C-alpha positions, 0 to 999 in steps of 0.5 A: 516445499515452501514457495521460497525453496521452490523459487530458488530451485526454479531459478537455479535450474534455469541458470544451469540450463542456460549456462549448460546450453552456452557451454555445449554450444561454445565447444561445438563452434569451429575454429573459423567462427568470427564472433565479431560477425554477431551483434554484441549481446551485452547491449541487448542484455542491458537494454532488456533488463532495464526495460523489464525492471522498469516495467516491475518498478511501474507495477509496484509503484501503481500497487502501493499508490492504489493501496494508499488511495484505497486507505484514504477512500476508506477513512473519508467513507467512515468519516462521512458515515459517522457525520450522516449518523450524527445529522440524522439523529436530529429527529430524535428526542433531546436525550437520545440525540445527545447520546448518539452524538456524544458517542459519535464524537467520543469514537471519532475523538478516540480515532483521531487522538489515539487509534491513528498512532496505535495503527502506526505502531501495531499495524492493527485496529485497536480493540477499544475502538472496536468496542466503542463503535459496537457500543454506538451500533447498540445505541442506534439499533436498540431504540425503537422509533416512536414517531413516523419521522424517527421510523424514516430516520432509523434505517438510514442510521442503522445502514450508516453505522454498518457502512462505518463498521465496514469502512473501519474493517477496510482501513484495518486490512491496510493498517500495515505493509501491503507489499508481499515479500517476495515482490521486495526480493525481485525489486532488490535483486532487480535494482543490483542486477540493473545497476550491476549491468553498468560495470559490464559496459565500457564506462570511462572516468570522464565526468559525464559518464560518472555523473549519468552512472550515479544519476541512474543509481540514485533514481533506482534508490529513490524509487525503491524508497518511494515504494517503501514509503507508500507500502504502509499507508498509515505508518510512514512519512507520506501516510494517510492522515485523519483529516477527513474526521477533522474536516467533518467533525471540526470540534474534535481537534480542538 
């Protein structure tokens, strides 16, 4: 049984139990029962639905914001690691130094000019970018240090390439929507129920009440749009940019 089928069955069972209890209890109520002596359940339900949905919205916004922040941190970590590789290559002979820096610049240029838009369209990393980083790793690791200074710089450079690869993999995991479909189902269903509760209240056609109802509905729509926009850290309006690479490699964007 799939999770969705189990969810639908559980929700239907809960609704059936609640309705059955209410109907059976209503049949056992005597003729002398006075409903006006008990509080109005509509106001209580409206308040509780609003509170529960506000908590769900807050958790969803916090989740997608954290995912976006993590994606931005991964981009900065990758750019910083590549910058360290390029800087530590200073101690290598001119030919080896130029080769390492050329491969670093080629990889960064590919990220900025090609792979960023590739992630937006395909929601994954490009094989070509993976190969460019692998080539840089081979260039750094396969060279035998010739002097003590080169030997001291060798392991840090290898570690920085590994850190860039790790950050790249993390970036690839965030290249696409991060919110599960079942959460979206809950958010949209909750929005319908929350806004729908307005129609159960005694809302008149006064300008103030109509304005508040419209503002409340617009607020729900705005928050859902905000979650949708943050849900894909690299592919929508408020997406993560390649600015960390441009900051640390200023000549790439020219």
